[in-house]
KEMAR-979291 format. One record per residue: residue in one letter; x, y, z of N, C-alpha, C in turn. Coordinates in nm, 4 decimals, m for minus. Each point is the difference from the previous one (the first is absolute). Layout:
! residues N
r->A; n.X->X; n.Y->Y; n.Z->Z; ca.X->X; ca.Y->Y; ca.Z->Z; c.X->X; c.Y->Y; c.Z->Z
...
! end
This chain:
! residues 99
r->X; n.X->m11.4347; n.Y->13.7883; n.Z->0.0975; ca.X->m0.1177; ca.Y->0.0026; ca.Z->0.1257; c.X->0.0396; c.Y->0.1236; c.Z->0.0801
r->X; n.X->m0.1087; n.Y->0.0827; n.Z->m0.0301; ca.X->0.0245; ca.Y->0.1144; ca.Z->0.0634; c.X->0.0459; c.Y->m0.0088; c.Z->0.1997
r->X; n.X->0.0834; n.Y->0.0257; n.Z->0.0635; ca.X->m0.0434; ca.Y->m0.0245; ca.Z->0.1203; c.X->m0.0533; c.Y->0.1205; c.Z->0.1645
r->X; n.X->m0.0915; n.Y->m0.0433; n.Z->0.0478; ca.X->m0.0498; ca.Y->0.1214; ca.Z->0.0534; c.X->m0.0225; c.Y->m0.0881; c.Z->0.1412
r->X; n.X->m0.0200; n.Y->0.0814; n.Z->0.1153; ca.X->m0.0101; ca.Y->m0.0310; ca.Z->0.1415; c.X->m0.1677; c.Y->m0.0487; c.Z->m0.0280
r->X; n.X->m0.0445; n.Y->m0.0448; n.Z->0.1932; ca.X->m0.1154; ca.Y->m0.0441; ca.Z->m0.0526; c.X->m0.1075; c.Y->0.1303; c.Z->m0.0140
r->X; n.X->0.0867; n.Y->0.0821; n.Z->0.0810; ca.X->m0.1124; ca.Y->0.1092; ca.Z->0.0189; c.X->0.0308; c.Y->0.1122; c.Z->m0.1199
r->X; n.X->0.0499; n.Y->m0.0141; n.Z->m0.0929; ca.X->0.0271; ca.Y->0.0287; ca.Z->m0.1160; c.X->m0.1404; c.Y->m0.0464; c.Z->m0.1206
r->X; n.X->0.0216; n.Y->m0.1245; n.Z->0.0551; ca.X->m0.0952; ca.Y->m0.1074; ca.Z->m0.0677; c.X->m0.1078; c.Y->0.0223; c.Z->0.0059
r->X; n.X->m0.0527; n.Y->0.0225; n.Z->0.1134; ca.X->m0.1428; ca.Y->0.0516; ca.Z->0.0255; c.X->m0.0247; c.Y->0.1512; c.Z->m0.0258
r->X; n.X->0.0628; n.Y->0.0743; n.Z->m0.0007; ca.X->m0.0152; ca.Y->0.1686; ca.Z->m0.0539; c.X->m0.0249; c.Y->m0.0097; c.Z->m0.1671
r->X; n.X->0.0513; n.Y->m0.1454; n.Z->m0.0191; ca.X->0.0060; ca.Y->m0.0011; ca.Z->m0.1508; c.X->m0.1612; c.Y->m0.0364; c.Z->m0.0516
r->X; n.X->m0.0204; n.Y->m0.0589; n.Z->0.0945; ca.X->m0.1996; ca.Y->m0.0302; ca.Z->m0.0053; c.X->m0.0577; c.Y->0.0773; c.Z->0.0431
r->X; n.X->m0.0062; n.Y->0.0994; n.Z->0.1059; ca.X->m0.0620; ca.Y->0.0970; ca.Z->0.0236; c.X->m0.0298; c.Y->0.1129; c.Z->m0.0782
r->X; n.X->0.1669; n.Y->m0.0118; n.Z->m0.1169; ca.X->m0.0058; ca.Y->0.1115; ca.Z->m0.0655; c.X->m0.0751; c.Y->m0.0423; c.Z->m0.1835
r->X; n.X->m0.0183; n.Y->m0.1265; n.Z->0.0571; ca.X->m0.0444; ca.Y->m0.0917; ca.Z->m0.1311; c.X->0.0715; c.Y->0.0365; c.Z->m0.1297
r->X; n.X->0.0941; n.Y->m0.0074; n.Z->0.0164; ca.X->0.1423; ca.Y->m0.0208; ca.Z->m0.0698; c.X->m0.0667; c.Y->m0.1456; c.Z->m0.0618
r->X; n.X->0.0002; n.Y->m0.0098; n.Z->m0.1512; ca.X->m0.0136; ca.Y->m0.1189; ca.Z->m0.1199; c.X->0.1025; c.Y->m0.0835; c.Z->0.0159
r->X; n.X->0.1022; n.Y->0.0193; n.Z->0.0786; ca.X->0.0780; ca.Y->m0.1147; ca.Z->m0.0340; c.X->0.0281; c.Y->m0.0630; c.Z->0.1476
r->X; n.X->m0.0712; n.Y->0.0574; n.Z->0.0438; ca.X->0.0365; ca.Y->m0.0590; ca.Z->0.1563; c.X->m0.0270; c.Y->m0.2286; c.Z->0.0056
r->X; n.X->m0.0747; n.Y->m0.0314; n.Z->m0.0653; ca.X->0.0080; ca.Y->m0.1253; ca.Z->m0.0453; c.X->0.0906; c.Y->m0.0380; c.Z->m0.0949
r->X; n.X->0.1278; n.Y->0.0458; n.Z->m0.0502; ca.X->0.0540; ca.Y->m0.0467; ca.Z->m0.0624; c.X->0.0884; c.Y->m0.1285; c.Z->0.0511
r->X; n.X->0.0177; n.Y->m0.1106; n.Z->m0.0594; ca.X->0.0487; ca.Y->m0.0940; ca.Z->0.0226; c.X->m0.0651; c.Y->m0.0911; c.Z->0.1157
r->X; n.X->m0.1295; n.Y->0.0257; n.Z->0.0081; ca.X->m0.0609; ca.Y->m0.0936; ca.Z->0.1023; c.X->m0.1096; c.Y->m0.0458; c.Z->m0.0427
r->X; n.X->m0.0587; n.Y->m0.1061; n.Z->0.0041; ca.X->m0.1206; ca.Y->m0.0853; ca.Z->m0.0249; c.X->m0.1004; c.Y->0.0882; c.Z->0.0228
r->X; n.X->m0.1197; n.Y->0.0778; n.Z->m0.0958; ca.X->m0.0925; ca.Y->0.0559; ca.Z->0.0978; c.X->m0.0857; c.Y->m0.0745; c.Z->m0.0159
r->X; n.X->m0.1147; n.Y->0.0374; n.Z->0.1136; ca.X->m0.1807; ca.Y->m0.0320; ca.Z->0.0138; c.X->m0.0329; c.Y->0.0998; c.Z->m0.0025
r->X; n.X->m0.1567; n.Y->0.0029; n.Z->m0.0126; ca.X->m0.0867; ca.Y->0.0840; ca.Z->m0.0050; c.X->m0.1093; c.Y->m0.0709; c.Z->0.1475
r->X; n.X->m0.0191; n.Y->0.1058; n.Z->0.0798; ca.X->m0.1045; ca.Y->m0.0262; ca.Z->0.1243; c.X->m0.1447; c.Y->0.0330; c.Z->m0.0693
r->X; n.X->m0.0641; n.Y->m0.0453; n.Z->0.0278; ca.X->m0.1229; ca.Y->m0.0440; ca.Z->m0.0786; c.X->m0.1225; c.Y->0.0039; c.Z->0.1134
r->X; n.X->m0.1296; n.Y->0.1491; n.Z->m0.0075; ca.X->m0.0544; ca.Y->m0.0030; ca.Z->0.0805; c.X->m0.0931; c.Y->m0.1148; c.Z->m0.0127
r->X; n.X->m0.1292; n.Y->0.0207; n.Z->0.0752; ca.X->m0.0950; ca.Y->m0.1366; ca.Z->m0.0313; c.X->m0.1092; c.Y->0.0059; c.Z->m0.1393
r->X; n.X->0.0447; n.Y->0.0954; n.Z->m0.0606; ca.X->m0.0912; ca.Y->0.0421; ca.Z->m0.0932; c.X->0.0710; c.Y->m0.0605; c.Z->m0.0826
r->X; n.X->0.1296; n.Y->m0.0337; n.Z->m0.0214; ca.X->0.1556; ca.Y->m0.0364; ca.Z->m0.0948; c.X->0.0167; c.Y->0.1580; c.Z->m0.0680
r->X; n.X->0.0174; n.Y->0.0619; n.Z->0.0760; ca.X->0.0863; ca.Y->0.1567; ca.Z->m0.0546; c.X->0.1304; c.Y->0.0309; c.Z->0.0632
r->X; n.X->0.1191; n.Y->0.0337; n.Z->m0.0692; ca.X->0.1184; ca.Y->0.0037; ca.Z->0.0644; c.X->m0.0514; c.Y->0.1037; c.Z->0.0997
r->X; n.X->0.0409; n.Y->m0.0325; n.Z->0.1441; ca.X->0.0722; ca.Y->0.0810; ca.Z->0.0602; c.X->0.1083; c.Y->0.0824; c.Z->0.0614
r->X; n.X->0.0791; n.Y->m0.0933; n.Z->m0.0029; ca.X->0.1615; ca.Y->0.0226; ca.Z->0.0310; c.X->0.1021; c.Y->m0.1114; c.Z->m0.1075
r->X; n.X->0.1426; n.Y->m0.0002; n.Z->0.0149; ca.X->0.1171; ca.Y->m0.0328; ca.Z->m0.0438; c.X->0.0799; c.Y->m0.1008; c.Z->0.1159
r->X; n.X->0.0452; n.Y->m0.1103; n.Z->m0.0351; ca.X->0.0916; ca.Y->m0.0269; ca.Z->0.0414; c.X->0.1587; c.Y->m0.0482; c.Z->m0.0179
r->X; n.X->0.0240; n.Y->m0.0016; n.Z->0.0304; ca.X->0.2144; ca.Y->m0.0373; ca.Z->m0.1095; c.X->0.0259; c.Y->m0.0707; c.Z->0.0832
r->X; n.X->0.0243; n.Y->m0.1163; n.Z->m0.0403; ca.X->0.1116; ca.Y->m0.0897; ca.Z->0.0954; c.X->0.1083; c.Y->m0.0137; c.Z->m0.0670
r->X; n.X->0.1356; n.Y->0.0593; n.Z->0.0451; ca.X->0.1642; ca.Y->m0.0057; ca.Z->m0.0955; c.X->m0.0123; c.Y->m0.1444; c.Z->m0.0541
r->X; n.X->0.0858; n.Y->0.0033; n.Z->m0.1185; ca.X->0.0510; ca.Y->m0.0927; ca.Z->m0.1023; c.X->0.1872; c.Y->m0.0464; c.Z->0.0849
r->X; n.X->0.0235; n.Y->0.1088; n.Z->0.0467; ca.X->0.1640; ca.Y->m0.0121; ca.Z->0.1216; c.X->m0.0249; c.Y->m0.0520; c.Z->0.0767
r->X; n.X->0.1289; n.Y->m0.0553; n.Z->0.0624; ca.X->m0.0119; ca.Y->m0.0674; ca.Z->0.0985; c.X->0.0428; c.Y->0.1500; c.Z->0.1024
r->X; n.X->0.1179; n.Y->0.0978; n.Z->m0.0134; ca.X->0.0725; ca.Y->0.0774; ca.Z->0.0329; c.X->m0.0588; c.Y->0.1156; c.Z->0.0092
r->X; n.X->m0.1497; n.Y->0.0216; n.Z->0.0475; ca.X->m0.0825; ca.Y->0.1599; ca.Z->m0.0432; c.X->m0.0270; c.Y->0.0185; c.Z->0.1228
r->X; n.X->m0.0064; n.Y->0.1666; n.Z->0.0275; ca.X->m0.0277; ca.Y->0.0866; ca.Z->0.1595; c.X->m0.1025; c.Y->m0.1010; c.Z->0.0458
r->X; n.X->m0.1173; n.Y->0.0312; n.Z->m0.1072; ca.X->m0.1878; ca.Y->m0.0838; ca.Z->0.0500; c.X->m0.0250; c.Y->m0.0995; c.Z->m0.0860
r->X; n.X->0.0217; n.Y->m0.0947; n.Z->0.0772; ca.X->m0.0936; ca.Y->m0.1300; ca.Z->m0.0755; c.X->m0.1223; c.Y->0.0284; c.Z->m0.0849
r->X; n.X->m0.0922; n.Y->0.0488; n.Z->0.0870; ca.X->m0.1095; ca.Y->0.0588; ca.Z->m0.0480; c.X->m0.0463; c.Y->0.1428; c.Z->0.0065
r->X; n.X->m0.0607; n.Y->0.0436; n.Z->m0.1158; ca.X->m0.0586; ca.Y->0.1105; ca.Z->0.0065; c.X->m0.1701; c.Y->0.0178; c.Z->m0.0337
r->X; n.X->m0.0404; n.Y->0.0502; n.Z->0.0438; ca.X->m0.1680; ca.Y->0.0410; ca.Z->m0.0493; c.X->m0.0393; c.Y->0.1412; c.Z->0.0299
r->X; n.X->m0.0926; n.Y->m0.0050; n.Z->m0.0771; ca.X->m0.0528; ca.Y->0.1358; ca.Z->0.0304; c.X->m0.0512; c.Y->0.0813; c.Z->0.0947
r->X; n.X->0.0221; n.Y->0.1119; n.Z->0.0122; ca.X->m0.0572; ca.Y->0.0754; ca.Z->0.1638; c.X->m0.1345; c.Y->0.0139; c.Z->0.0261
r->X; n.X->m0.0386; n.Y->0.0141; n.Z->0.1684; ca.X->m0.1484; ca.Y->m0.0333; ca.Z->m0.0155; c.X->m0.0354; c.Y->0.0676; c.Z->m0.0412
r->X; n.X->m0.1144; n.Y->m0.0462; n.Z->m0.0406; ca.X->m0.1281; ca.Y->0.1597; ca.Z->m0.0724; c.X->m0.1618; c.Y->m0.0379; c.Z->0.0256
r->X; n.X->m0.0804; n.Y->0.0813; n.Z->m0.0323; ca.X->m0.1050; ca.Y->m0.0511; ca.Z->0.0267; c.X->m0.0935; c.Y->m0.1021; c.Z->m0.0458
r->X; n.X->0.1017; n.Y->m0.0454; n.Z->m0.0729; ca.X->m0.0444; ca.Y->m0.0886; ca.Z->m0.1106; c.X->0.0637; c.Y->m0.1065; c.Z->0.1049
r->X; n.X->0.1310; n.Y->m0.0089; n.Z->0.0129; ca.X->0.0519; ca.Y->m0.1260; ca.Z->0.0381; c.X->0.0815; c.Y->0.0008; c.Z->0.1581
r->X; n.X->m0.0203; n.Y->m0.0914; n.Z->0.0667; ca.X->0.0236; ca.Y->0.0022; ca.Z->0.1636; c.X->0.0311; c.Y->m0.1171; c.Z->m0.0297
r->X; n.X->0.1450; n.Y->m0.0676; n.Z->m0.0148; ca.X->0.1118; ca.Y->m0.0947; ca.Z->0.0271; c.X->m0.0259; c.Y->m0.1346; c.Z->0.0768
r->X; n.X->m0.0889; n.Y->0.0651; n.Z->0.1303; ca.X->m0.0187; ca.Y->m0.0648; ca.Z->0.1131; c.X->m0.1458; c.Y->m0.0848; c.Z->m0.0195
r->X; n.X->m0.0632; n.Y->0.0520; n.Z->m0.0884; ca.X->m0.1084; ca.Y->m0.0051; ca.Z->0.0037; c.X->m0.0858; c.Y->m0.0401; c.Z->m0.1783
r->X; n.X->0.1291; n.Y->m0.0132; n.Z->m0.0949; ca.X->m0.0322; ca.Y->m0.0531; ca.Z->m0.1062; c.X->0.0463; c.Y->m0.1575; c.Z->m0.0360
r->X; n.X->m0.0888; n.Y->m0.0578; n.Z->m0.0537; ca.X->0.0846; ca.Y->m0.1822; ca.Z->0.0082; c.X->0.0516; c.Y->0.0218; c.Z->m0.1943
r->X; n.X->0.1243; n.Y->m0.0618; n.Z->0.0016; ca.X->m0.0145; ca.Y->m0.0290; ca.Z->m0.1762; c.X->m0.0706; c.Y->m0.0821; c.Z->m0.0301
r->X; n.X->m0.0693; n.Y->m0.0311; n.Z->m0.1390; ca.X->m0.0278; ca.Y->m0.0752; ca.Z->m0.0734; c.X->m0.2008; c.Y->m0.0014; c.Z->0.0795
r->X; n.X->0.0174; n.Y->0.0806; n.Z->0.0728; ca.X->m0.1747; ca.Y->m0.0060; ca.Z->0.0479; c.X->m0.0989; c.Y->0.0116; c.Z->m0.0818
r->X; n.X->0.0186; n.Y->0.0778; n.Z->m0.1430; ca.X->m0.1343; ca.Y->m0.0397; ca.Z->m0.0683; c.X->0.0189; c.Y->m0.1412; c.Z->m0.0397
r->X; n.X->0.0941; n.Y->m0.0589; n.Z->m0.0535; ca.X->m0.0124; ca.Y->m0.1443; ca.Z->m0.0231; c.X->m0.0152; c.Y->m0.0988; c.Z->0.1145
r->X; n.X->0.0083; n.Y->m0.0038; n.Z->0.1564; ca.X->m0.0005; ca.Y->m0.0118; ca.Z->0.0559; c.X->m0.1760; c.Y->m0.0271; c.Z->0.0468
r->X; n.X->m0.0342; n.Y->0.0971; n.Z->0.0294; ca.X->m0.1399; ca.Y->0.0309; ca.Z->m0.0088; c.X->m0.0333; c.Y->m0.0710; c.Z->m0.1205
r->X; n.X->m0.0112; n.Y->m0.0121; n.Z->m0.1240; ca.X->m0.0994; ca.Y->m0.0576; ca.Z->m0.0862; c.X->0.0026; c.Y->m0.1755; c.Z->0.0338
r->X; n.X->0.1325; n.Y->m0.0212; n.Z->0.0337; ca.X->m0.0125; ca.Y->m0.1123; ca.Z->m0.0070; c.X->m0.0435; c.Y->m0.0407; c.Z->0.1756
r->X; n.X->m0.0120; n.Y->0.0748; n.Z->0.0836; ca.X->m0.0901; ca.Y->m0.0321; ca.Z->0.1267; c.X->m0.1470; c.Y->0.0093; c.Z->m0.0352
r->X; n.X->m0.0499; n.Y->0.0676; n.Z->m0.1101; ca.X->m0.1322; ca.Y->m0.0231; ca.Z->m0.0278; c.X->m0.0404; c.Y->m0.1248; c.Z->m0.0491
r->X; n.X->0.1130; n.Y->m0.0250; n.Z->m0.1223; ca.X->m0.0279; ca.Y->m0.1110; ca.Z->m0.0282; c.X->m0.0127; c.Y->m0.1804; c.Z->0.0897
r->X; n.X->0.0583; n.Y->0.0354; n.Z->0.0873; ca.X->0.0370; ca.Y->m0.1072; ca.Z->0.1118; c.X->0.1349; c.Y->m0.0683; c.Z->m0.0025
r->X; n.X->0.0901; n.Y->0.0878; n.Z->m0.0757; ca.X->0.1462; ca.Y->m0.0891; ca.Z->m0.0103; c.X->0.0418; c.Y->0.0938; c.Z->0.1507
r->X; n.X->0.1156; n.Y->m0.1555; n.Z->0.0173; ca.X->0.0778; ca.Y->0.0378; ca.Z->0.1365; c.X->0.0951; c.Y->0.0811; c.Z->m0.0603
r->X; n.X->0.0124; n.Y->0.1018; n.Z->0.1455; ca.X->0.1179; ca.Y->0.1607; ca.Z->0.0423; c.X->0.0921; c.Y->m0.0758; c.Z->0.0701
r->X; n.X->0.1362; n.Y->0.0412; n.Z->m0.0820; ca.X->0.1132; ca.Y->m0.0115; ca.Z->0.0804; c.X->0.0604; c.Y->0.1338; c.Z->0.0981
r->X; n.X->0.0196; n.Y->0.0556; n.Z->0.0582; ca.X->0.0288; ca.Y->0.1201; ca.Z->0.0395; c.X->0.1816; c.Y->m0.0049; c.Z->0.0167
r->X; n.X->0.0874; n.Y->0.0426; n.Z->m0.0315; ca.X->0.1604; ca.Y->0.0429; ca.Z->m0.0145; c.X->m0.0115; c.Y->0.1587; c.Z->0.0536
r->X; n.X->0.1519; n.Y->m0.0285; n.Z->0.0311; ca.X->0.0355; ca.Y->0.1107; ca.Z->0.0550; c.X->0.0114; c.Y->0.1415; c.Z->m0.1671
r->X; n.X->0.0867; n.Y->m0.0475; n.Z->m0.0698; ca.X->m0.0003; ca.Y->0.1374; ca.Z->m0.0964; c.X->m0.0211; c.Y->m0.0314; c.Z->m0.1369
r->X; n.X->0.0282; n.Y->0.1538; n.Z->m0.0698; ca.X->m0.0362; ca.Y->m0.0019; ca.Z->m0.1639; c.X->0.0657; c.Y->m0.1484; c.Z->m0.0631
r->X; n.X->0.1568; n.Y->m0.0161; n.Z->0.0288; ca.X->0.0342; ca.Y->m0.0551; ca.Z->m0.0728; c.X->m0.0310; c.Y->m0.2256; c.Z->0.0392
r->X; n.X->m0.0100; n.Y->m0.0046; n.Z->0.1112; ca.X->m0.0939; ca.Y->m0.1031; ca.Z->0.0543; c.X->m0.1183; c.Y->m0.0028; c.Z->m0.0229
r->X; n.X->m0.1060; n.Y->0.0768; n.Z->m0.0610; ca.X->m0.1344; ca.Y->m0.0130; ca.Z->m0.0671; c.X->0.0496; c.Y->m0.0398; c.Z->m0.1498
r->X; n.X->0.0950; n.Y->0.0708; n.Z->m0.0451; ca.X->0.0553; ca.Y->m0.0407; ca.Z->m0.1789; c.X->0.0346; c.Y->m0.1280; c.Z->m0.0338
r->X; n.X->0.0807; n.Y->m0.0611; n.Z->0.1456; ca.X->0.0772; ca.Y->m0.1634; ca.Z->m0.0287; c.X->m0.1042; c.Y->m0.0971; c.Z->0.0193
r->X; n.X->m0.1263; n.Y->0.0372; n.Z->0.1088; ca.X->m0.0949; ca.Y->m0.0858; ca.Z->0.0027; c.X->m0.0707; c.Y->0.0144; c.Z->m0.1074
r->X; n.X->m0.0749; n.Y->0.1012; n.Z->m0.0527; ca.X->m0.0563; ca.Y->0.0037; ca.Z->m0.1256; c.X->0.0860; c.Y->m0.1071; c.Z->m0.0858
r->X; n.X->0.1109; n.Y->0.0286; n.Z->m0.0163; ca.X->0.0783; ca.Y->m0.0127; ca.Z->m0.1316; c.X->0.0057; c.Y->m0.2148; c.Z->m0.0119
r->X; n.X->m0.0128; n.Y->m0.0241; n.Z->0.1738; ca.X->0.0160; ca.Y->m0.1497; ca.Z->0.0193; c.X->m0.1209; c.Y->m0.0578; c.Z->m0.0496
r->X; n.X->m0.1338; n.Y->0.0607; n.Z->m0.0263; ca.X->m0.1001; ca.Y->m0.0445; ca.Z->0.0288; c.X->m0.0588; c.Y->m0.0732; c.Z->m0.1293
! end
């Protein structure tokens, strides 16, 4: 696996290097309409400079204003299903898998 510093890792994201999610669990951030607006990656190895990498902020993606799995949560809320808020996208994946 390529060893890089945290700064170098984020620079790979900004320069759209297609290998920036290598050796990571890839997730897709979607808008309310279900369109992919960003990507995230969780390291699979323990000793990596950055445990999580995310797409940079764009006009469509603002990390602090985007909820992971929002389109599915919105559909569930419209049906009257209960919603549970958790901190990160790995937590969301774990909760959905447990249902």
